[in-house]
ROTOR-49431 format. One record per atom (N, C-alpha, C): x, y, z. Coordinates in pm, whole numbers, plus 32768, in hexadecimal, padded with zeros to 4 digits. Layout:
# ROTOR-49431
XYZ/...
//
This chain:
# ROTOR-49431
8A106C4B8D00/898B6C4C8CC1/89596CDB8CAD/89706D2E8D14/89436DBA8D09/898D6E008C9A/8A116DE98C91/8A616E288C29/8A336DFA8B9F/8A166D7C8B91/89E86D478B11/89636D858AE9/890C6D988B4E/88896DD48B33/88996E648B00/88F66EAD8B40/890D6F388B15/89446F3C8A87/899F6EE18A67/89D86EDE89E1/896D6EC28978/890E6E69899D/88A06E4B8940/884B6EC68925/882B6F148991/87DC6F8F8980/88246FF38928/88A76FFF893B/88F4705F88EC/88F270378859/88FF6FB6883E/88FE6F8887B3/88756FA08772/880A6F8D87C0/87836FA8878B/8772703A8766/87A0709487C0/8795712487A4/87E7714A872A/885E710D871C/88B4712C86AA/887371018628/8835708A862A/87F1705A85B2/877B70B3858C/872F70DC85F3/86BF713785D8/86F071BA859D/875F71ED85D1/8796726A859F/87C1725C850E/880471EB84EF/883071D58466/87B971C48407/874C718A843B/86D6717383E8/868C71F483C9/867E72498431/862D72C1841F/867C733983EC/8700733983FC/874D73AF83D5/874273CE8340/8742736C82E4/873073908257/86A973CF823D/8643739D8287/85BE73D58274/85BA746682A1/85F1747F831A/85F17507834F/8645756282F8/86BA752E82CA/871175808276/86CC75A181F3/868A753C81B9/86427554813C/85D275B7814E/858E75B381C1/8522761281DA/855776A081E3/85CD76AE8226/860977338230/8630776681A8/866B770E8156/8692773780D1/86197760807E/85AB7715808F/853377358043/84FE77BF8068/850C77E480E7/84DD78678111/852F78D680D1/85B078BA80B2/86077920807A/85F279317FE5/85B278D17FA4/859878D87F15/850378F27EFF/84E779617EBF/845D79907EB0/8433798D7E1E/83C1794F7E04/8384795B7D80/833679DD7D7A/83097A007D04/82BA7A7B7CF7/823B7A737D4A/81F97A007D49/817E79F07D95/819979F67E2A/820C79C17E56/823179CB7EE4/823E7A5D7F0D/827E7AAB7EB8/82907B3A7ED5/82097B817EDE/81B17B647E80/812E7BA77E7F/80DE7B817EFA/80D97B007F1A/808B7AD27F8E/80C07B10800F/81447B13801D/81807B4A8098/81647BE080A2/816E7C288033/81577CB88036/80C67CD98058/80697C8D8021/7FDB7CA6803D/7FBB7C9080D0/80097C3A8112/7FEE7C1C819F/803C7C7781FE/80AC7CB181D0/81047CF8822E/81217D898209/81007DB48190/81227E3C8169/80DD7EA281C4/81267F0481F3/80F17F648255/80857FBC8218/80977FEA819D/803380418160/7FAE7FF88151/7FB37F7A812B/7F377F2C811F/7EF57F1E81A8/7F447F05820F/7F0C7EF88296/7ECD7F7C82C4/7F0B7FED82A0/7ED0806E82C3/7E4A8082827E/7E42805A8201/7DC3806481B9/7D57800B81F8/7D817F978226/7D217F3E8269/7CF07F7B82EC/7D497FC38332/7D1E800983AB/7CB980778388/7CD080BC8318/7C71812382EC/7BE880E782D0/7BE7806D829B/7B6780298284/7B1E80148309/7B667FE8836F/7B287FD083F1/7AF980538430/7B4480BF841C/7B188141844E/7A95816A840B/7A87814C838B/7A0A81698346/7996811C837E/79AE809E83A5/7943804F83E3/7918808C8468/797A80BF84B4/795981028533/79088180851A/792D81CE84B5/78E482488495/785682298468/784481BC841E/77BD819483F5/776A816F8470/77A5812784CC/776181028547/773A817F8597/779281E38596/7775826185DB/770382AC8598/770582B18512/769B82F884CA/761382B784E0/7611823484E5/759281F08501/75608211858D/75BE822A85EA/7597824D8672/755482D5867B/7569832C8615/752883AF8618/749083A68608/7460833385D9/73CE832185CC/738D82FE8651/73DB82DB86B5/73A782B18736/73A083288797/734A832087FB/7346838A8861/73BF838388BC/73DD83F388FB/744C83F7895B/7414840689E8/745D83D08A48/743383D48AD4/74AB83F48B2A/749C84588B82/750984818BDA/74D784848C6A/752684518CC5/750984548D54/757484AA8D96/7548850B8DE9/75AA85628E2B/758185788EBC/75E485908F0D/75CD85B08F9A/763386178FC7/760B86689029/766486CF905E/765886D090F6/76CB86C79138/76D086CA91CA/772D873E91F2/76FA8795924B/774A88099271/7737882A9305/779C886A933C/7798889893C6/77B4892E93C9/776F89749423/77848A039433/77B48A2494C0/78018A8E94CC/78378AB5954F/78348B4D9559/77E98B8295C0/77DE8C1195D9/780A8C2B966A/78878C449680/78BC8C4B9709/788F8CC59759/78678D339718/78498DAE9760/77B58DD19764/775F8D7E972D/76D18D989730/76908D45979F/763B8D8A97EC/75F78D44985A/75778D01982C/753A8D3B97C4/74BD8D019793/74BA8D1096FB/74A08CA596B6/74A18CA69624/74168C8695EF/73E68CD89593/73668CC29551/737F8CA794BD/73568C31948E/736B8C0C9402/72E78BE593C3/72DA8C009344/72638BDB92F8/72868B6192A3/723B8AF792B3/72548A7C9268/71D08A3E9240/71BF8A2791BC/714489EB9187/70C88A3691B6/70D28ABB91BA/70608B0D91E1/70488B159275/70A18AE392C7/70908AE49357/71048B309398/70E18B7A9401/71458BC4944D/71718B6E94C2/71F68B5894CC/722C8B039535/72888B56958D/72728B50960F/72C78B96966F/73198B3196BC/73978B5396D2/73EC8AFB971F/74568B4B9768/747B8B1C97DB/74E78B5C9827/75698B0E9819/75638A9F97CC/75DB8A4F97B8/76378A949754/76B58A979777/77148AD7971D/77398A7C96A7/772589FA96B7/7743899A964C/76C0895F9619/76AD89659596/7634892D9559/765C88C994EC/7603886E94CD/761C88069468/75A48800940C/75C087F49388/755487F19326/7571878792BD/750C873F9293/751A86DA922B/74AC86E891C5/74CE86D79146/746B86DC90D9/74858668907A/741B86399038/742185C48FE2/73C985DE8F68/73F985AF8EF3/73AA85C78E7B/73BF855B8E13/735785448DC5/735B84EB8D52/732585388CDB/737585428C70/734C858F8BFB/735385378B7F/72EC853F8B2E/72E684F38AB1/72C585518A3E/7300853389CB/72E385838953/72E3852888DA/729985508875/728D84FE87FD/726E85598787/72C585528723/72AC859D86A8/7250854A8650/71D485788648/716F852D85FD/7187853A8567/71A785B2853C/71BC85C984AB/72128644849A/727B863A844D/72D086AE8430/72E586BC8399/727786AA8351/727E86B482BF/72B28635827E/72BA85C982CA/72ED854B8294/73848546828C/73C985A582D0/745C85AA82C8/749B852F8309/746485038379/749E848F83BC/749A84128363/742983FD831F/741D838982C6/747E83958251/748C8410821C/74E8842581AC/7579841481D7/759784398252/761F84268283/764483928288/75E2833F82A8/75FB82AE82A9/761A827D821C/75CB82AC81B9/75E58286812F/766F82B68101/769283318127/7713836880FF/77868319813C/777882EE81B9/77E182A181F9/77F1821881BA/778281DD8190/778B815C814A/77DB816A80CA/77C681D98082/781481F18009/78A78203802A/78C4824D8095/794F826080BD/799181DD80E3/794581838120/797C81018144/799E80AF80C7/794780B88061/796580737FE4/79E180AD7FA2/79EF81317FA8/7A6581727F6F/7AE281467FBA/7AD8813B803E/7B4B810E808F/7B7580818068/7B15802A8050/7B357FA18026/7B7B7FA17F9E/7B4B7FF77F44/7B8980017EC0/7C16803A7ECA/7C2B80977F27/7CB180CD7F3B/7D1280617F68/7CE080077FBE/7D347F967FE9/7D567F3C7F72/7CF17F217F20/7D077ECF7EA9/7D6A7F127E4B/7D5D7F957E3C/7DBA7FDF7DE7/7E497FD67E1A/7E5A7FE07E9E/7EDF7FD27ED9/7F187F467EC0/7EC37EE27ECC/7EF07E597EB4/7F1D7E457E23/7ED17E7F7DC6/7EF57E727D38/7F727EC17D17/7F817F347D54/7FF97F857D3E/80757F3D7D72/80677EFE7DE7/80D87EB27E1F/80FD7E3E7DC3/809A7DF87D8E/80B67D887D34/80FF7DB97CB6/80D57E2C7C84/81157E647C0C/81A77E877C27/81C17EC57C99/824B7EE97CBC/82A17E6C7CD2/82657E077D12/82AF7D8B7D2A/82D57D497CA5/82767D467C47/82937D087BC5/83047D527B7D/83047DD67B82/836C7E237B3F/83F67E087B7C/83FD7E077C01/847D7DED7C42/84A97D5C7C2E/844A7D017C32/846B7C737C21/84A87C5B7B97/846B7C987B31/849F7C887AA9/85287CCA7A9B/853A7D3B7ADC/85BD7D7D7ADA/86287D227B16/86057CDD7B82/86657C827BC1/86867C0D7B65/861F7BD37B26/86387B647ACA/86907B907A55/86717C077A20/86C17C3B79B1/87527C5279DA/87667C8D7A4E/87ED7CAC7A7B/883B7C2C7A9A/87F47BC57ACC/88387B467AE5/88707B0B7A64/88257B1379F8/88577AE17978/88C37B3D7941/88B47BC1795B/891A7C1F792C/89A07C037971/899C7BDB79EF/8A177BB97A38/8A5E7B4479F4/8A107AE179CA/8A4C7A6D7987/8A927A977905/8A517AF178BB/8A8E7B23783F/8B0F7B6D785F/8B0B7BC378C5/8B827C1178E9/8BF37BB8791D/8BCF7B507968/8C367AF4799A/8C777AA87925/8C277A8478C3/8C5E7A3F784E/8CBD7A9B7801/8C967B1B77F4/8CEC7B7A77B0/8D6B7B967801/8D607B8E7886/8DD87BA178D9/8E3A7B2E78C3/8E077AB478B8/8E5F7A42789E/8EA57A527817/8E5A7A8077B4/8E977A957730/8F017B027735/8EE17B6E7780/8F417BDD778C/8FC07BAF77D2/8FB37B5A7839/90287B26787D/907E7AD1781F/903A7A7F77CE/90837A2A776F/90CC7A807708/90887AE976D8/90C87B407676/913D7B8D76B3/912F7BB67730/919B7C017771/92167BA87785/92007B2C77B0/92707AD077C2/92B67AB5773C/92647AA476D5/929F7A8D7650/92EB7B097622/92B97B7E7644/92FD7BFA761E/93867C057661/938B7BDE76E0/940C7BE37725/94717B8476E3/94417B1076BA/949A7AB17676/94CC7AEC75F2/94727B2E75AC/94997B67752A/94FA7BDB753C/94EC7C2675AC/954B7C9275C7/95D77C5775DF/95DC7BEA762B/965D7BA97646/969C7B7275C6/96467B48756A/96787B1174ED/96947B7D7486/96757BFA74AA/968C7C69744E/96247C7473E2/95B27C3573F4/95487C397390/94DE7CA373AD/94E87CE67421/94857D4D7446/94C97DBB7495/94A07E35747B/94D67EA674C4/949B7EAA7551/94E57EE675AF/94B47EF17638/94357F457641/94297FA775E9/93B07FFC75E9/93337FA975CE/93407F497571/92CD7EF17555/92AE7E9875CD/93157E6A7613/92FE7E19768A/92B87E6876F7/92DA7EE87700/92967F3E7761/92027F4D773F/91E37F5076BD/91567F557695/910C7ED776BF/91507E6576B2/91147DE876DE/91017DE57775/91607E2077BD/91537E28784E/90DE7E837875/90CF7EF0782A/905E7F4A7843/8FDA7F047827/8FD97EB277BC/8F607E64779E/8F3E7E067810/8FA37DC6784A/8F8C7D6B78BB/8F567DB67934/8F8E7E2B794F/8F5D7E7C79C0/8ECC7EA579AA/8EAD7EC9792D/8E237EEF790E/8DC47E79791F/8DF17E0178F7/8D9D7D8A7907/8D857D6B799A/8DEE7D7979EC/8DDD7D647A7C/8D7D7DC97AB8/8D887E477A8A/8D2E7EAF7ABC/8C9D7E8E7A99/8C877E5C7A1E/8BFF7E3A79F5/8BC37DCF7A4F/8C137D6D7A76/8BE37D037ACF/8BBF7D3C7B58/8C1A7D8D7B8F/8C017DC87C13/8B887E247C0F/8B7C7E737BA6/8B0C7ED07B9A/8A877E867B90/8A857E187B46/8A097DC97B3A/89E27D8E7BC1/8A467D5F7C0D/8A287D287C91/89F57D957CEF/8A2A7E0D7CE2/89F97E7C7D34/89697E9E7D10/894B7E9D7C8F/88C27EBA7C62/88607E527C98/88877DD37C8F/882A7D6A7CBD/88167D727D54/887E7D997D9E/886F7DAB7E2F/880F7E1D7E4D/88137E867DFD/87BA7EF87E12/87297ED47DF1/87187E887D84/86917E5B7D62/86577E017DCF/86AB7DAB7E06/867C7D547E73/86587DA77EEE/86A77E0F7F08/86887E667F7A/85FF7EA67F69/85E27ED87EF1/85607F167ED7/84EF7EB17EE4/85077E387EB3/84A07DD17EBB/848A7DA67F4C/84F47D9B7F9A/84E77D798028/849A7DE58072/84AB7E62804A/84627ECF808A/83CC7EC08072/83A47E987FFA/83167E817FDE/82E07E0B802E/83377DA98046/830E7D328091/831B7D458127/834E7DBA8153/83647DD881E0/83C37D738220/842F7D5081D8/84957CF6820C/85087D488244/85437D1982B2/85AE7D6182F4/86347D5082B0/86977D9D82DF/871C7D9B82A4/87627D1582BD/873A7CCF8326/87797C4F8346/873B7BDA82FA/86D67BF582A9/86927B8B825F/86D67B7681D8/87107AFF81C3/874A7AE18140/86DB7ACD80DA/86F67AF1805E/86897AF47FFB/86C07AD47F71/86827A737F30/86A27A517EA6/86217A2F7E5D/861C7A507DDD/85A67A2F7D8E/85BC79AA7D4A/855079687D2A/855978E97CE3/858979047C55/85F178BE7C2C/862D78D57BA8/85D978927B3C/856578CC7B20/850B78957ABA/852178E47A38/857578B179E2/859378F67965/852178DC7902/84DD794478D4/846C79307879/849978FC77F2/844478AB77B3/84657878772F/843978DD76C5/846178C27648/8442792075DC/83AD792775BE/836478BA75D8/82D478BB75BA/82897922760E/82B47933768B/8271799676E0/828D7A2476B4/82F77A367663/831B7ABB7634/82E17AD775AA/82D77A717557/82A87A8474CD/82137A6974BE/81CD7A55752E/813E7A3A7527/80EE7AB574FE/806B7AA174F5/80137B0D74C9/80097B797534/800E7BF67508/80037C687563/7F717C957568/7F377CA575DE/7EAB7CD275E6/7E967D5775A0/7E227D677562/7E007DE3751E/7DEE7E537583/7E237EC87566/7E217F3875C5/7D927F6775E0/7D417F717578/7CB77FA1758A/7C657F3E75DC/7C747EBE75C0/7C2C7E59760E/7C5B7E58769F/7CDD7E6776B3/7D137E6B773B/7CDC7EE47787/7CD17F567743/7C9C7FCF7784/7C097FBF77A8/7BBA7F84774D/7B2C7F707768/7B177F1377E0/7B677EA977E8/7B5C7E4E785A/7B897E9278DB/7BF27EE278D0/7C267F267946/7BC17F89797E/7B767FCA7927/7B0F80287957/7AA77FE479AE/7A917F647998/7A2D7F1A79E3/7A657ED77A60/7AEA7EC97A68/7B247E7C7AD6/7B817ECB7B30/7BC17F337AFE/7C257F797B4E/7BE67FC27BC4/7C1F7FB37C3C/7BE27FF17CB3/7BE980897CB3/7C4E80C67C73/7C5581577C74/7BE381967C23/7BB4814F7BBB/7B4381827B6C/7AC181737BBC/7AAF80FF7BFA/7A3880EB7C4D/7A34814F7CC1/7AA981677CFC/7AB081C67D6C/7A8B82527D3F/7ABB827B7CCA/7A9A83017C98/7A05830C7C77/79CB82A07C43/793B82A37C25/78E982AD7CA7/791382637D0D/78CF826F7D8F/78E682FA7DCB/795983377DAC/797283BE7DDC/790D84217DA6/78E2840F7D2A/787B84667CF1/77F5844E7D38/77D583CF7D51/775A83B27D9C/775D83F27E26/77CF83E87E68/77DD84247EED/77D084BB7EE7/780784F97E7D/77FD858A7E6E/776B85B47E59/772085687E0A/769185867DF7/7645857A7E7A/766885157EC6/762485007F46/764585707FA8/76C1859B7FAA/76E886098003/76A6868C7FDA/768F86A07F59/764687167F2B/75B687117F5B/757B869A7F55/74F286897F88/74EC86A7801E/755086798068/7555869280F9/756287278115/75B6876A80C6/75C887FB80DB/7546884780C3/74FB8822805E/747C88658041/7414884D80AF/741C87DC80F1/73BD87BE815B/73D6881181D9/7445885A81DA/745F88B48249/73FB89268251/73B1894281E4/734A89AC81E5/72C9897F8228/72BA88FA823D/723D88C58273/723B88D0830B/71C388D58346/71B888DF83D8/71DF885C841D/71FB8866849D/721E87F384F0/71B687E5855F/7188876B8572/7126874E85DA/716886F0863F/7165871986BE/71A286C68726/714986C187A0/715A865A87EF/710B86468868/716B863A88DE/714286718950/7196866A89C7/713F864C8A41/717A860F8AA7/713585F18B24/719C85F18B94/716E86158C0D/71CA86188C7D/718385F28CFE/71D085BF8D5C/719F85998DE0/720785C98E44/71D9861A8EA8/723886528F07/720886488F96/726786528FF3/7247864F9081/72BC868D90CD/72A186B6914F/730B86F3919F/72E686EE9232/734A87069285/733387139315/739B8773934E/737A87AA93C9/73CF88119406/73D387F9949C/744A880094D3/745987DF9561/7419884895BD/740788C5958E/73CF892E95E3/7338892595F1/72FB88D0959E/726988C495A5/724088799623/71CF889F9659/719B885C96CE/716287D396AC/714687BE9629/7110873C95FF/718186D695F3/715D865995FA/71C085EF95E8/71E585E69553/725485A4953D/7282859594B2/721A854B945F/71DC84E79498/7178849A944E/710184F09429/70D68544948A/7064859D946F/708986049406/71028638940B/712D869993A6/7131865B931B/716685E19314/716F859E9292/70E5858A9255/7082857192AE/6FFA8560927D/6FBF85E3924F/6FDA864D929C/6FA286D0927C/6FE5870F9202/706A86FF91F8/70B58743918F/70B986F7910B/708186819105/708086359089/70398685901C/707C86948FA6/704086DE8F37/705D86988EB4/700286A18E58/700D86638DD4/6FE186C58D6A/701E86B78CF0/6FF7870D8C81/700D86C48BFE/6FC386EC8B99/6FD086B48B12/6FA8871E8AAF/6FE6871A8A37/6FC5878089D5/6FF5875A894A/6FC187A388EC/6FE78792885F/701B8818882D/708D881187E5/70CB888B87B2/70D28884871A/70A788F186DB/70B288FE864A/71108972862D/717D895385E5/71E189B885C6/71E289D18530/71C88A508509/71C58A74847B/72398AD2845E/72978AAB8407/73068B0583E7/72D88B79838E/72D98BED83C6/72B18C65837B/732D8CAE8346/738A8CCA839F/74078D088375/74778CC883C7/74D48C858383/753D8C3B83C9/75C88C6A83A0/75D58CEC8389/76578D268363/76928CE482E6/76398CC28287/765F8C8A8204/769E8BFF820F/76878BBC827D/76C38B39828F/768E8AD48229/76098ACD821C/75CF8A6D81BE/75F38A8D812E/75F28B0E810C/76178B348083/76A78B0B8065/77008B2080C4/778B8AF980B1/77988A6280A2/774D8A1880F3/7753898680EB/772689548062/76BD8991802D/768A89697FAA/76F089897F3D/77298A017F42/778B8A277EDC/780689CD7EE2/783689AF7F5A/78AA89577F67/788B88CA7F35/7811889B7F51/77EA88157F22/77E688107E89/77B9887B7E49/77B888807DB6/7847887F7D7F/78A188C87DC1/792C88CA7D94/796D88407DA4/794E87FC7E13/798487767E27/794D87147DBF/78D287277D98/789886D27D30/78E186E67CAB/78F987657C89/794287827C0C/79CF87477C12/7A0F874F7C88/7A9687197C99/7A9686817C8B/7A31863F7CC2/7A2A85AC7CB8/7A14857F7C28/79CA85CD7BDA/79B685AB7B4D/7A3A85B77B00/7A8686217B1E/7B0986307ADF/7B6985C27B0B/7B5B85987B88/7BB1852D7BBC/7B9984AB7B71/7B1B848D7B54/7AFB84147B07/7B37841C7A7B/7B29848F7A3B/7B5F849D79B4/7BF7849479B5/7C3484CE7A1C/7CC584C97A27/7CF584387A38/7CB083EB7A88/7CD883607A9C/7CC2830D7A1F/7C5A832B79D3/7C4582E67954/7CB6830678F3/7CDC838678EE/7D4A83AE7895/7DCD836A78BD/7DE683677940/7E6083277971/7E6182927950/7DEE82517963/7DE281C27944/7DFA81AA78B0/7DBE81FD785C/7DD081EE77CC/7E6181FF77A4/7EA4826477DC/7F30827C77BC/7F8A820A77EC/7F6C81D67864/7FBD8168789B/7FB280EB7845/7F3780C87820/7F22805077CE/7F6180607745/7F5180D6770B/7F8D80EE7687/802580E5768E/8060811876FC/80F18112770C/812180817719/80D880327769/80FB7FA57777/80F27F5D76F0/808B7F7E76A2/80777F3E7620/80E97F6375C1/810D7FE375BD/817C800F7567/81FF7FCD7592/82167FC87616/82917F887647/82977EF57621/82247EB27630/82207E23760F/823B7E0B757C/81FD7E597525/82107E487495/829E7E697469/82CF7EDB7496/83567F04746E/83C07EA1749D/83B57E77751B/841A7E1B7551/840E7D8F7514/83957D6974EF/83867CE674AF/83CB7CE67427/83BB7D5373DB/83FF7D5D735A/84967D64736D/84C17DAF73D4/85517DB773F1/85897D2F7418/853A7CE27461/85677C5D748C/857E7C027414/851F7C0373B6/852D7BAE7340/85A77BD572EE/85BE7C5972E3/86327C877297/86B47C6B72E4/86B07C7A7367/87297C6873B8/87587BD773B8/86FD7B7873AD/87247AEB73AB/87817ACF7335/875C7B0172C0/87B17AED724B/88337B3B7257/882A7BB37291/88A27C05729D/89077BC772FD/88D77B8A736B/89317B4973CA/897A7AD57386/89327A867336/89717A1572F1/89E07A447295/89C27AAD7248/8A287ADC71EA/8A9E7B1D7232/8A827B6B729C/8AED7BAC72E7/8B427B467334/8B007ADD7365/8B497A7473AD/8BA87A2B734D/8B767A0A72D7/8BCB79C67274/8C3E7A217248/8C1E7AA27236/8C867B00720C/8CF17B117277/8CC67B1B72F5/8D277B2F7362/8D7D7AB37376/8D427A3E736B/8D9179C4737A/8DFC79BC730E/8DD979E47294/8E3A79E47227/8EA77A4B7241/8E7E7AC3726F/8EE07B2B728C/8F3F7AFF72FC/8F077AC27363/8F597A9673D4/8FBC7A2973A9/8F8E79CD7353/8FE779647322/9058799F72CE/903579FF727A/909A7A407227/90FC7A91727D/90C47AD072E9/911C7B1D7341/917E7AC07389/914E7A4C73B6/91A479EE73FA/921679C0739F/91FB79C0731D/9260799572BD/92AF7A0A7284/92937A8472B9/92DE7AF8728D/92B17B317209/92397B0E71DC/92087B3D715A/91AF7BB97165/91817BDC71DD/912D7C5171F2/91697CA67261/91557D2A7253/918D7D8272B9/912A7D97732B/91577DE27391/91067DF67409/90887E4473EB/90907EA67395/901C7EFC7376/8FAA7EA8733E/8FC97E4D72E4/8F607DF972AA/8F1D7DA17314/8F6F7D6B736D/8F397D1373D6/8EE17D617437/8F0E7DD7745F/8EBF7E2874BC/8E3B7E52747D/8E407E7673FD/8DC57E9D73B8/8D657E2773AF/8D9A7DB17391/8D447D3B738A/8D097D197412/8D587D29747C/8D267D0F7503/8CB57D6F7526/8CC87DF0750B/8C607E53752A/8BDF7E3674DD/8BED7E0E745F/8B767DEF740F/8B2A7D787449/8B747D127476/8B337C9C74AE/8AEF7CBE7532/8B307D0D7587/8AF57D327608/8A737D7F75F2/8A767DE07599/89FC7E2E757E/898D7DD57549/89AF7D7874F1/89487D1F74B9/890B7CC77525/895F7C8E757C/892B7C3675E5/88DB7C85764C/89077CFD766D/88BB7D5076CA/88357D7A768F/88357D9C760E/87B77DBF75CB/87577D4975CA/878E7CD175B4/873A7C5A75B2/86FA7C43763A/874A7C4876A4/87157C33772B/86B07C9F7750/86D27D1B7736/86797D89775C/85F47D807714/85F87D697690/857B7D607644/852A7CE6766E/856F7C7A7693/85297C0076BE/84D87C18773D/85197C5277A0/84D57C637821/84727CD7781F/848F7D3F77D3/842F7DAD77C9/83B17D82777E/83C37D2E7719/834D7CF876D3/82F77CA57732/83397C4D777B/82F17BF877DB/82A97C4D7843/82EE7CB0787B/82B37D0478E4/823A7D5078B0/82467D90783E/81D97DE4780B/81617D9277DE/81797D1B77A8/81087CC37786/80BB7C9C7804/81057C77786D/80C57C4E78EA/807B7CC2792C/80B37D3A7925/806E7DAD7960/7FF07DD07912/7FF57DC0788E/7F7B7DD5783E/7F0E7D747869/7F327CF6787A/7ED17C9278A6/7EA17CB07934/7EFD7CE17987/7EDA7D017A12/7E717D707A18/7E7A7DD079BD/7E197E3E79BA/7D907E127987/7D8B7D9C7949/7D0A7D68791D/7CCD7D0A7984/7D137CF679F4/7CDC7CA37A5F/7D207C1E7A72/7D857BFE7A20/7DCB7B7F7A2F/7E3E7B8D7A93/7E627B227AD8/7ED57B277B33/7F597B307AE7/7FBF7B647B29/80447B6D7AEC/808A7AE77AF8/80BA7AB47A87/81027A357A86/817C7A437A2C/81ED7A177A5F/826A7A1A7A10/8296798D79EF/
//
């Protein structure tokens, strides 16, 4: 009975394993295949540069909290305990708190206690302005994070499209390798039959070697693109990685291309680098205002409470603490008359930083305009190339098939076949390249206007 019970448990576990293993295996496979959106989502959550920018945001929040603390008074409590030793003096006379104390003890003990408070009532409004300036810096830090996120998405899209393009290029190269192998075998047969010279067969062998090289080279390229994409996703070397083989249709390539001027106008309102540069000018103006306030006087208030006792005194410690208790309070007005040109230098530097921030905004606008115009030109040129390449591939494919058939029948020489093969390869590569470059540049144009990237 016990043995039967154990066999039943084993069968149950085996059935459970068989039931869940396809699910687990499918889940693992799904993790190895990444769509474009999977890549973007993972990068936004794990990319190290983005995480560093997020830490900078939190540091800005701490600095803002610190600047707000400058408006509050400060309070310090201090105490000092000391012992003295005079081994060769028979009688010691010390003055403490206006009293002369005599003692014959060689060891003395003294304690003092104090509480000090200070408060900057007004320093030209610099503390309040520092809070405003830090708030602007925090907004700039958030925009920098957004800029990093958008830059990562742009890089991911470029690499993803390169991988898709290379995957299709491998298929083309593998097809040409099969054709080259067929032609080489036919060439060997024709050499045996005396219908072809050995030199021509060597050319066919060279063609086959070149076709094999093209396949290997394409696979190496796709492995390198995947490596770069994995680096953006912060994936380790032991992580297998494949992209979802989503081959775009012709409609996504031949669709309407966004107008460059409209895309630029929208980008000026949405791109984080433009907003950041505009806030940089505001921050520069605020810092100039802060620098000028350095010429204004500072008003501060201070108060203190102190007490002490001494072992050489004839009074008890309690009596001393009562007698020595002292308090003070005061107001200080500080007027900068001559500060070794510090304020003048601060003002001049703030003006220079303001001029630099204005140039920075213009530079970013120029860069944005050039980038959008380049994407627009690439999209238009490649779209026209794609339409032309479609017809060229059809004609070159028909021509090569005819040449290959004639070669198999001994009606065409090796030179004609090789030339036809090269023409077909170039046409198919041009078609693939123009197809994916058109798709990529259209999507990046839309991305700069605020739309998500979709392939």
